[in-house]
C-alpha positions in Angstrom: -42.3 -119.6 -123.1 -43.3 -123.3 -123.5 -47.0 -122.4 -123.7 -46.3 -119.7 -126.2 -44.3 -122.2 -128.5 -47.2 -124.9 -128.0 -49.6 -122.4 -129.2 -47.5 -121.3 -132.1 -47.4 -124.8 -133.3 -51.2 -124.8 -133.9 -52.2 -125.1 -137.7 -53.2 -121.7 -138.9 -56.9 -121.2 -138.9 -58.4 -120.6 -142.3 -60.7 -117.6 -142.2 -63.8 -119.5 -143.4 -63.3 -122.0 -140.6 -63.2 -119.3 -138.1 -66.5 -117.8 -139.3 -68.2 -121.3 -139.4 -67.0 -122.2 -135.8 -68.3 -118.8 -134.8 -71.6 -119.5 -136.5 -71.9 -122.8 -134.7 -71.3 -120.8 -131.5 -74.4 -118.8 -132.2 -76.6 -121.8 -133.0 -75.3 -123.6 -129.9 -76.1 -120.8 -127.5 -79.5 -120.4 -129.0 -80.1 -123.9 -128.9 -79.1 -124.2 -125.1 -81.3 -121.4 -124.3 -84.4 -123.3 -125.9 -83.7 -126.7 -124.3 -83.3 -124.6 -121.0 -86.9 -123.4 -121.3 -88.0 -126.9 -122.3 -86.6 -128.0 -118.9 -88.6 -125.4 -117.1 -91.9 -125.4 -118.7 -92.0 -129.3 -118.1 -91.0 -129.0 -114.5 -88.0 -131.1 -115.2 -85.3 -128.8 -113.5 -84.9 -131.3 -110.8 -85.0 -134.4 -113.0 -81.4 -134.6 -112.2 -81.4 -133.8 -108.5 -77.6 -133.4 -108.2 -74.8 -131.8 -110.1 -72.7 -132.5 -111.9 -74.1 -136.0 -111.7 -77.7 -136.7 -112.6 -78.4 -138.9 -109.7 -76.1 -139.6 -106.8 -73.3 -142.0 -107.9 -74.5 -141.8 -111.6 -73.8 -139.3 -114.5 -76.8 -140.6 -116.4 -80.5 -141.0 -115.2 -81.5 -144.2 -113.4 -84.8 -145.4 -112.1 -86.0 -143.3 -109.0 -89.3 -143.8 -107.1 -89.7 -139.9 -106.8 -88.5 -138.7 -110.4 -90.5 -139.3 -113.5 -88.4 -140.8 -116.2 -89.6 -137.8 -118.7 -88.2 -135.2 -116.3 -84.9 -137.0 -115.9 -84.3 -137.3 -119.7 -85.3 -133.9 -120.6 -83.0 -132.5 -117.8 -80.2 -135.0 -118.9 -80.8 -134.1 -122.5 -80.2 -130.4 -121.7 -76.9 -131.4 -119.8 -75.7 -133.2 -123.0 -76.4 -130.3 -125.3 -74.2 -128.4 -122.8 -71.4 -130.7 -123.7 -71.9 -129.8 -127.4 -71.8 -126.1 -126.3 -68.4 -126.6 -124.5 -66.9 -128.3 -127.5 -67.8 -125.6 -129.9 -66.7 -123.0 -127.5 -63.3 -124.5 -127.0 -62.9 -125.0 -130.8 -63.6 -121.4 -131.2 -61.0 -120.3 -128.7 -58.3 -122.6 -130.2 -59.1 -121.3 -133.7 -59.1 -117.8 -132.8 -55.6 -118.3 -131.0 -54.4 -119.9 -134.2 -55.7 -117.2 -136.6 -53.1 -115.1 -138.3 -52.5 -112.3 -137.8 -53.4 -112.9 -134.1 -56.0 -110.3 -133.1 -56.8 -109.5 -129.5 -60.5 -108.7 -130.1 -61.1 -111.9 -131.8 -59.4 -113.9 -129.0 -61.4 -112.1 -126.4 -64.5 -112.6 -128.0 -63.8 -116.3 -128.5 -62.5 -116.8 -125.0 -66.1 -115.3 -123.8 -67.6 -118.5 -125.3 -65.9 -121.1 -122.9 -65.9 -118.6 -120.0 -69.6 -118.3 -120.4 -70.0 -122.0 -120.3 -68.1 -121.9 -117.0 -70.3 -119.4 -115.7 -73.6 -121.0 -116.8 -72.3 -124.3 -115.1 -72.0 -122.3 -112.0 -75.3 -120.6 -112.2 -76.9 -124.1 -113.0 -75.5 -125.5 -109.9 -76.7 -122.7 -107.8 -80.2 -123.1 -109.5 -80.4 -126.8 -108.7 -79.3 -126.4 -105.2 -81.7 -123.3 -104.8 -84.6 -125.5 -105.8 -85.2 -123.6 -108.9 -86.0 -120.4 -107.1 -86.9 -117.8 -109.6 -84.2 -115.5 -108.5 -81.7 -118.3 -109.6 -83.4 -119.2 -112.9 -83.5 -115.5 -114.3 -79.6 -115.1 -114.4 -79.5 -118.6 -116.1 -81.5 -117.2 -119.0 -80.0 -113.8 -119.2 -76.5 -115.2 -119.4 -77.7 -117.5 -122.4 -78.9 -114.2 -124.1 -75.8 -112.3 -123.4 -73.7 -115.2 -124.9 -75.8 -115.1 -128.0 -74.9 -111.5 -128.4 -71.2 -112.1 -128.0 -71.4 -115.0 -130.3 -72.7 -112.8 -133.1 -70.1 -110.3 -132.3 -67.6 -113.1 -132.9 -69.0 -113.9 -136.3 -68.6 -110.1 -137.2 -65.1 -110.1 -135.9 -64.1 -113.2 -137.7 -65.7 -111.9 -141.1 -64.1 -108.2 -140.8 -60.7 -109.7 -140.5 -59.4 -106.7 -138.6 -60.0 -103.1 -137.5 -63.3 -101.4 -138.4 -64.8 -98.0 -138.9 -68.4 -96.6 -138.6 -70.4 -96.5 -141.5 -73.4 -94.7 -140.0 -73.6 -91.2 -138.4 -73.0 -91.1 -134.6 -76.6 -90.1 -133.9 -77.9 -93.4 -135.7 -75.3 -95.4 -133.5 -76.6 -93.7 -130.4 -80.2 -94.7 -131.5 -78.8 -98.2 -131.8 -77.5 -98.1 -128.4 -80.8 -96.8 -126.9 -82.7 -99.5 -128.5 -80.4 -102.1 -127.2 -80.8 -100.9 -123.6 -84.6 -101.0 -124.2 -84.2 -104.6 -125.6 -82.4 -105.6 -122.4 -85.1 -104.4 -120.2 -87.7 -106.0 -122.4 -85.9 -109.3 -121.9 -85.5 -109.0 -118.3 -89.2 -108.2 -117.9 -90.1 -111.3 -119.8 -88.2 -113.6 -117.4 -90.2 -111.7 -114.6 -93.4 -112.8 -116.2 -92.3 -116.3 -116.5 -91.0 -116.4 -112.9 -94.6 -115.6 -111.7 -96.2 -117.4 -114.2 -97.6 -121.1 -114.5 -94.2 -122.3 -116.1 -91.9 -121.4 -113.7 -91.3 -125.1 -112.8 -93.4 -127.7 -111.0 -96.0 -126.9 -108.2 -93.3 -126.8 -105.7 -91.2 -124.2 -107.4 -91.0 -120.9 -105.5 -92.5 -118.1 -107.6 -92.3 -114.4 -107.9 -95.0 -113.0 -105.7 -96.2 -110.2 -108.2 -99.4 -110.5 -110.1 -98.8 -111.8 -113.6 -101.2 -109.1 -115.5 -99.0 -106.5 -113.9 -95.7 -107.9 -115.2 -97.3 -108.7 -118.5 -98.5 -105.1 -118.9 -94.8 -103.9 -118.1 -93.6 -106.4 -120.6 -96.1 -105.3 -123.3 -95.2 -101.5 -122.6 -91.5 -102.1 -123.1 -92.3 -104.1 -126.3 -94.3 -101.2 -127.8 -91.3 -98.8 -126.6 -88.8 -101.0 -128.6 -90.9 -101.1 -131.6 -91.1 -97.3 -131.6 -87.3 -97.2 -131.5 -87.0 -99.7 -134.1 -89.3 -97.8 -136.5 -87.3 -94.7 -135.7 -84.1 -96.6 -136.6 -85.5 -97.5 -139.9 -86.3 -93.9 -140.8 -82.7 -92.9 -139.5 -81.2 -95.6 -141.6 -83.0 -94.4 -144.9 -82.5 -90.8 -144.1 -78.8 -91.2 -143.9 -78.4 -93.4 -147.0 -77.1 -96.4 -144.7 -75.1 -99.1 -146.5 -77.4 -101.9 -147.9 -76.0 -104.2 -145.5 -77.2 -102.4 -142.7 -80.7 -102.1 -144.0 -80.9 -105.6 -144.9 -80.0 -106.6 -141.3 -82.6 -104.1 -140.2 -85.5 -105.8 -142.1 -84.4 -109.1 -140.5 -84.8 -107.5 -137.2 -88.1 -106.1 -137.9 -89.5 -109.6 -139.1 -88.4 -111.4 -136.0 -89.7 -108.5 -133.6 -93.0 -108.5 -135.2 -93.1 -112.4 -135.1 -92.1 -112.3 -131.5 -94.6 -109.7 -130.6 -97.6 -111.6 -132.2 -96.3 -114.9 -130.7 -96.4 -113.2 -127.1 -100.1 -111.9 -127.8 -101.1 -115.3 -128.9 -99.4 -117.0 -126.0 -101.0 -114.7 -123.4 -104.6 -115.0 -125.1 -104.5 -118.9 -125.1 -103.4 -119.1 -121.5 -99.7 -119.6 -122.0 -99.6 -123.1 -123.4 -96.2 -125.0 -122.8 -95.0 -125.4 -126.4 -95.5 -121.5 -127.1 -93.3 -120.7 -124.2 -90.4 -122.6 -125.6 -91.0 -120.8 -129.0 -91.2 -117.5 -127.3 -87.9 -118.1 -125.8 -86.6 -119.1 -129.4 -87.9 -115.8 -130.5 -86.1 -113.8 -127.7 -82.8 -115.4 -128.6 -83.4 -114.7 -132.5 -84.4 -111.1 -131.7 -81.1 -110.8 -129.8 -79.1 -112.3 -132.5 -80.9 -110.1 -135.2 -80.3 -106.8 -133.0 -76.5 -107.9 -132.4 -76.3 -108.3 -136.2 -77.7 -104.7 -136.8 -75.3 -103.5 -134.2 -72.1 -105.2 -135.7 -73.2 -103.9 -139.2 -72.9 -100.3 -138.3 -69.1 -100.8 -138.4 -67.2 -101.9 -141.7 -63.6 -103.2 -142.1 -61.0 -100.4 -142.9 -59.8 -100.9 -146.4 -56.4 -102.4 -146.8 -56.3 -103.8 -143.4 -57.7 -107.2 -144.1 -55.1 -109.9 -143.0 -53.1 -111.5 -145.8 -53.1 -115.4 -145.6 -50.5 -117.5 -147.0 -52.6 -118.7 -150.0 -53.0 -115.1 -151.1 -49.7 -113.6 -149.8 -47.7 -111.9 -152.6 -44.4 -113.4 -153.8 -41.3 -111.9 -152.2 -39.8 -109.1 -154.3 -36.8 -110.0 -156.6 -33.9 -107.8 -155.6 -33.0 -105.3 -158.3 -29.9 -106.1 -160.3 -26.6 -104.2 -159.4 -24.5 -102.4 -161.9 -23.1 -104.8 -164.5 -25.4 -107.6 -163.6 -28.4 -108.9 -165.8 -31.4 -110.4 -164.2 -31.5 -114.2 -164.1 -33.9 -114.7 -166.8 -32.3 -112.2 -169.2 -31.4 -113.3 -172.8 -27.6 -113.0 -173.3 -26.6 -109.9 -175.4 -23.5 -109.6 -177.5 -22.2 -107.4 -174.9 -22.2 -110.5 -172.4 -20.7 -112.9 -175.1 -17.1 -114.0 -174.5 -14.3 -112.2 -176.0 -13.4 -115.1 -178.4 -16.8 -114.8 -180.2 -17.9 -118.4 -179.2 -21.5 -117.2 -178.8 -21.7 -115.8 -182.1 -20.2 -119.0 -183.7 -22.8 -120.8 -181.7 -25.8 -119.0 -183.2 -24.6 -119.4 -186.7 
């Protein structure tokens, strides 16, 4: 009871603030995925050999004969960004709880942000303790991708303001689902390529014992399959006269997918330079965000269900006057005048 009353005392969250916090969550989740890749390609994963401390007895990097300062500060910077993610995630949850009317789906999506941070912290600790073994790093990246998707869902929920209804036929929505499943497989294959390649960590990091060309071919095959589904989705959207908002987001998806595919080809042809690996991770996160945006655009708010906020709430209705009673702002009439005619004399 006390906890409920405490939450009820939170200031009501303006809708625009909820949307901005959700967008900040998208940016933060993408950012932490990219800095995590920088940690990996520079071999800085063990720059802070303990967790949650950076060095035994110190939260920040200190001089160490066996650790390069660059590696220490790259890993420490990644952990600092994680603090920003924590703050943004917590703000999203509090804002969702304080939104009116209170909506369960908004709260659950907002709660996924801090819960994801906790999960990432646990996975990160396991990754450090496992010596950056490939099987421990894969879920670290994939969890970030899932959180990017959920953050985009949070933005959509904050903007919709309530229940939604499909705006495209069921067959089109099924095609979106199938393309999303293939995208998940594509992203997982990409992590396998990294796990077996030269940028899975430093020279002592255990790698996936599968030839890189075979994994790269699998990754490319899934990319072509995904491109085919994206093209088919485009034809389906135009054939069914999908809303303009859906088609705009579709073109954003096409753009980032083509850019990501081209970047991957260049990266492989140049021998996988470090800087392009981090750009490729950024591209993967942007493709995920664009695909999630298409997913959410296939539904639209039901008319008349948007929440009414205090600033726009209608004024309370004035009770109808009963028999023999005039409204408060009505002009007096001769019928209402006193019997002695004083009102008539006052007007003359």
